[in-house]
C-alpha positions as semicolon CSV with decimal commas, in nm:
position;residue;x (nm);y (nm);z (nm)
1;M;10,907;11,040;10,146
2;N;10,957;11,457;10,145
3;Y;11,206;11,628;10,387
4;S;11,137;11,957;10,630
5;Q;11,367;12,223;10,614
6;N;11,496;12,080;10,927
7;G;11,574;11,728;10,786
8;S;11,363;11,551;10,933
9;R;11,167;11,286;10,754
10;R;10,800;11,394;10,704
11;S;10,545;11,106;10,549
12;T;10,235;11,197;10,320
13;V;9,983;10,926;10,248
14;A;9,794;10,832;10,011
15;R;9,418;10,791;10,081
16;L;9,224;10,540;9,770
17;V;8,925;10,552;9,720
18;L;8,802;10,242;9,548
19;N;8,517;10,350;9,311
20;E;8,337;10,057;9,016
21;P;8,239;10,305;8,691
22;F;7,890;10,151;8,625
23;G;7,697;10,112;8,331
24;N;7,316;10,165;8,249
25;D;7,266;9,893;8,484
26;V;7,300;9,983;8,794
27;R;7,070;10,316;8,683
28;A;6,808;10,045;8,593
29;L;6,779;10,030;8,954
30;S;6,670;10,393;9,087
31;P;6,326;10,442;9,067
32;F;6,422;10,815;8,929
33;G;6,414;10,770;8,606
34;M;6,134;10,474;8,625
35;S;5,851;10,484;8,429
36;G;5,530;10,380;8,543
37;D;5,574;10,036;8,335
38;D;5,854;10,017;8,531
39;F;5,661;10,092;8,864
40;D;5,436;9,747;8,795
41;Q;5,798;9,546;8,905
42;G;5,836;9,732;9,146
43;D;5,814;9,499;9,408
44;V;5,995;9,192;9,236
45;V;6,250;9,468;9,265
46;C;6,243;9,571;9,582
47;A;6,268;9,160;9,733
48;G;6,535;9,146;9,431
49;L;6,791;9,453;9,639
50;E;6,650;9,333;10,009
51;E;6,766;8,939;9,930
52;M;7,103;9,089;9,778
53;S;7,182;9,328;10,101
54;R;7,155;9,016;10,263
55;H;7,373;8,808;10,135
56;L;7,642;9,116;10,160
57;R;7,586;9,106;10,452
58;W;7,608;8,744;10,490
59;L;7,883;8,728;10,220
60;D;8,151;8,924;10,438
61;E;8,108;8,735;10,794
62;D;8,109;8,395;10,589
63;F;8,469;8,567;10,457
64;Q;8,543;8,634;10,804
65;A;8,469;8,295;10,979
66;G;8,612;8,100;10,653
67;R;8,332;7,923;10,512
68;F;8,492;7,883;10,196
69;D;8,165;7,632;10,066
70;R;7,956;7,932;10,200
71;I;8,089;8,110;10,006
72;E;8,044;7,996;9,683
73;A;7,679;7,940;9,731
74;R;7,598;8,221;9,773
75;A;7,772;8,385;9,542
76;R;7,618;8,147;9,298
77;S;7,257;8,305;9,441
78;I;7,413;8,629;9,325
79;V;7,453;8,512;8,984
80;L;7,098;8,433;8,986
81;L;6,947;8,707;9,159
82;A;7,228;9,004;8,943
83;D;7,075;8,833;8,622
84;Q;6,744;8,842;8,702
85;L;6,727;9,239;8,869
86;G;6,954;9,285;8,568
87;L;7,335;9,321;8,776
88;R;7,510;9,266;8,501
89;R;7,887;9,320;8,604
90;V;7,737;9,205;8,946
91;G;7,693;8,866;8,835
92;Q;8,018;8,887;8,645
93;V;8,230;8,914;8,959
94;A;8,060;8,729;9,107
95;A;8,085;8,425;8,880
96;D;8,432;8,509;8,930
97;V;8,431;8,456;9,274
98;V;8,273;8,099;9,250
99;Y;8,599;8,040;9,012
100;C;8,822;8,162;9,277
101;T;8,678;7,946;9,536
102;D;8,773;7,616;9,394
103;D;9,157;7,748;9,350
104;T;9,339;7,763;9,712
105;N;9,470;8,108;9,628
106;E;9,255;8,294;9,927
107;V;9,398;8,595;9,799
108;A;9,283;8,700;9,512
109;L;8,964;8,509;9,662
110;A;9,016;8,810;9,939
111;A;9,018;9,049;9,614
112;T;8,778;8,912;9,401
113;L;8,534;8,832;9,665
114;S;8,646;9,265;9,765
115;R;8,568;9,397;9,462
116;L;8,227;9,249;9,455
117;L;8,128;9,350;9,790
118;R;8,212;9,719;9,637
119;L;7,974;9,622;9,376
120;M;7,678;9,519;9,498
121;S;7,732;9,839;9,798
122;Q;7,722;10,073;9,483
123;A;7,410;9,973;9,331
124;L;7,245;9,936;9,685
125;D;7,329;10,307;9,724
126;H;7,219;10,380;9,423
127;A;6,911;10,205;9,411
128;A;6,812;10,387;9,772
129;G;6,811;10,740;9,600
130;P;7,006;11,050;9,715
131;L;7,022;11,072;10,070
132;A;6,804;11,383;10,242
133;P;6,998;11,594;10,442
134;A;6,951;11,553;10,795
């Protein structure tokens, strides 16, 4: 804590910006770097990204409701979906979520699930590309 000149205390609040580093697997989703052959698979990628966005919403809802059996099933689906889309890190963290649901450690599950949600959000944001200014 900092003290002002008159002796009263001032609190300093640190703001944490959570951002996962990502590699080439996320960059591959961007339509801005695709060549002509890659556009043939565009429908598959779009369907996969739409499914991932649905799982993202459902995971959050299931965790808030305490439905751990559903979290495990969704995380297993995300592992397969991430493999199809080439999102290696998302698949690895989704597998970690599956392991955490087997244990009764809710803190570990919350932390790992938070990381998975963050990675999925970043992958979807990156795939959407730069947003045009309003």
